[in-house]
Structure formats: C-alpha cells, structure tokens
C-alpha positions as CSV (number, residue, x, y, z in Angstrom):
1,M,-33.6,-29.7,42.1
2,P,-36.6,-29.9,40.5
3,T,-36.2,-26.9,37.1
4,I,-38.2,-24.7,35.7
5,F,-40.6,-26.3,33.2
6,T,-41.8,-29.3,36.7
7,R,-42.0,-26.2,38.9
8,I,-44.1,-23.9,36.1
9,I,-45.5,-27.9,35.4
10,E,-46.8,-28.1,38.9
11,G,-48.0,-24.4,38.6
12,D,-45.0,-23.0,41.1
13,I,-44.6,-20.4,38.8
14,P,-47.2,-19.3,36.3
15,G,-46.9,-20.9,32.1
16,R,-48.8,-19.9,29.0
17,I,-49.2,-24.8,29.4
18,I,-51.8,-24.8,25.4
19,W,-51.7,-28.6,26.5
20,R,-51.9,-31.0,29.5
21,D,-51.9,-35.2,28.8
22,D,-50.8,-37.5,31.4
23,T,-47.4,-37.6,29.1
24,C,-46.3,-33.7,28.3
25,V,-47.2,-30.1,28.2
26,A,-46.9,-27.7,25.3
27,M,-46.6,-23.6,26.7
28,V,-46.1,-21.0,24.8
29,D,-42.2,-19.8,25.0
30,I,-41.7,-16.6,27.2
31,R,-38.8,-16.6,24.9
32,P,-39.5,-17.4,21.8
33,L,-37.3,-17.5,18.3
34,N,-40.7,-16.0,16.5
35,T,-43.9,-15.5,16.6
36,G,-46.0,-18.8,17.8
37,H,-42.8,-20.2,19.5
38,V,-43.9,-24.2,21.4
39,L,-42.4,-26.2,23.9
40,V,-43.0,-29.3,23.9
41,I,-42.4,-30.7,27.8
42,P,-42.0,-34.0,28.9
43,L,-44.1,-35.0,32.1
44,A,-40.8,-36.9,33.3
45,E,-38.2,-34.5,33.7
46,V,-34.9,-36.2,32.0
47,D,-32.6,-34.1,30.7
48,R,-30.7,-35.9,27.3
49,W,-33.9,-36.5,25.0
50,T,-32.8,-39.9,23.9
51,D,-33.5,-40.6,28.1
52,L,-36.5,-40.3,27.2
53,S,-38.6,-44.4,26.6
54,A,-39.5,-44.8,23.0
55,E,-43.2,-43.8,23.7
56,T,-42.4,-40.5,24.8
57,A,-40.4,-39.3,22.8
58,A,-42.8,-40.8,20.0
59,H,-45.5,-39.0,22.3
60,C,-43.4,-36.1,22.8
61,T,-43.5,-35.7,18.6
62,V,-46.9,-36.8,18.0
63,V,-47.8,-33.4,20.1
64,A,-45.4,-31.0,18.6
65,H,-47.2,-32.6,14.9
66,A,-50.5,-31.5,16.7
67,V,-48.6,-27.9,18.6
68,G,-47.4,-27.2,14.1
69,Q,-50.6,-27.7,13.1
70,A,-51.9,-24.9,14.5
71,Q,-49.6,-22.8,14.0
72,M,-49.7,-23.3,10.4
73,T,-53.2,-21.9,10.9
74,V,-52.9,-19.5,13.1
75,F,-50.3,-17.4,11.9
76,A,-49.3,-19.0,8.7
77,P,-45.4,-19.7,8.2
78,A,-43.4,-20.5,5.4
79,R,-42.9,-24.1,7.1
80,I,-43.2,-25.1,11.4
81,G,-39.5,-25.9,12.5
82,L,-38.7,-28.5,15.1
83,M,-35.8,-28.6,17.6
84,I,-34.7,-30.6,20.0
85,A,-31.2,-28.6,22.0
86,G,-31.5,-28.7,25.6
87,F,-28.5,-27.0,26.5
88,E,-31.2,-24.0,28.2
89,V,-32.3,-26.2,30.4
90,P,-31.5,-29.9,31.6
91,H,-35.1,-30.7,31.5
92,T,-35.9,-32.4,27.4
93,H,-37.9,-29.7,25.4
94,L,-38.8,-29.9,21.6
95,H,-39.0,-26.0,20.4
96,V,-41.6,-25.8,17.6
97,V,-41.2,-22.9,16.3
98,P,-43.3,-21.3,12.9
99,I,-40.2,-20.5,10.4
100,D,-40.6,-18.1,7.6
101,H,-36.8,-18.8,6.8
102,M,-33.3,-20.5,9.0
103,G,-32.7,-17.5,11.3
104,H,-35.7,-17.8,12.5
105,L,-34.6,-21.1,14.6
106,D,-31.1,-19.2,15.6
107,F,-31.3,-19.1,19.1
108,T,-29.2,-15.7,19.2
109,G,-32.7,-13.8,17.6
110,A,-34.7,-15.2,20.7
111,D,-37.1,-12.2,21.8
112,P,-36.6,-11.7,25.8
113,D,-38.9,-8.8,25.9
114,V,-42.5,-9.9,25.1
115,P,-45.4,-8.0,26.3
116,A,-46.5,-11.6,28.3
117,S,-50.5,-9.6,27.0
118,H,-49.2,-10.3,23.2
119,L,-47.7,-14.1,25.3
120,D,-51.9,-14.5,26.0
121,V,-52.9,-14.2,22.7
122,V,-50.5,-16.4,21.7
123,A,-51.3,-18.9,23.2
124,D,-55.7,-18.2,23.2
125,Q,-55.0,-18.6,19.6
126,L,-53.3,-21.5,19.9
127,R,-55.9,-22.8,22.2
128,G,-58.3,-22.0,20.3
129,A,-56.7,-24.0,17.0
130,L,-55.8,-26.8,18.8
131,R,-60.2,-27.4,19.6
132,S,-60.7,-26.4,16.3
133,D,-59.1,-29.6,15.4
134,G,-60.5,-32.2,17.9
135,H,-58.1,-32.4,20.0
136,T,-58.7,-32.3,23.9
137,A,-55.7,-31.9,25.9
138,V,-55.8,-28.1,25.1
139,V,-56.1,-26.1,28.7
C-alpha cells in the first residue's frame, strides 16, 4: 500500500507541493512545527534515509538547502533547522523548518489546526522566493 506521501506525489491526495523534479518533491507540512515548515521527500518510497542511494540523499539535501534559503528570505528566522526523523510516515522525508529557538524542532509543538488558506499563502511565498533564486523545478 502506498504511503500518504506517495499518494500526494501521485496526485491522489491534495498537497501543497512547491518543488518537483525527477528525484524528489518539496511540500508545505500540514502540521507545521513553525510557519514555513517544508518536507523534502524522495519520489522513491524508501523508509529509512540510510537506505536511499547516496545520490538521492545528496540531491534531497541540495533541495532542502534551496528551500532553506527561500525560507530565510520569506520568514527571516534566526536559523533553518534540518531534521530527518522518519517515525511518522515510513517514507523518507527531510524536515526543513524556520526556527527561532530549539523548541521549534519539538514535534509535540506541531500545529494540527493551521487554516488551509494560511498554508496556501506559505506555499505561494516560498514558490516566489524559489523562482526569484532562479530555480526551475518550482511548481
């Protein structure tokens, strides 16, 4: 059975995808740890990131870096946190999170009630910043 991420990637479930290339997608997290939280997800449905090919893992990190730069532009946080946990969904995903303190990386602080309209605005802002940075994989 495909993971929820695969179902979003394939268009079976809606998602706010901001980046799509031949290796991965990046989408706005619907339960953000902080405003602007994005997931970078390889197209290949691989549970543990250490089981990804080195090339796919490296590519996802490059995309996370581009997303992080866009997040800095849009949200001006103190830092961009990058985390791979992998317990929520058995499909590798990198959390790219604008942070002002370590508490912004605590999953108990995830917000399950963010209005869809706010998530849409975040996605549009990040797409704009990624395009301004010259990225062509923005959707």
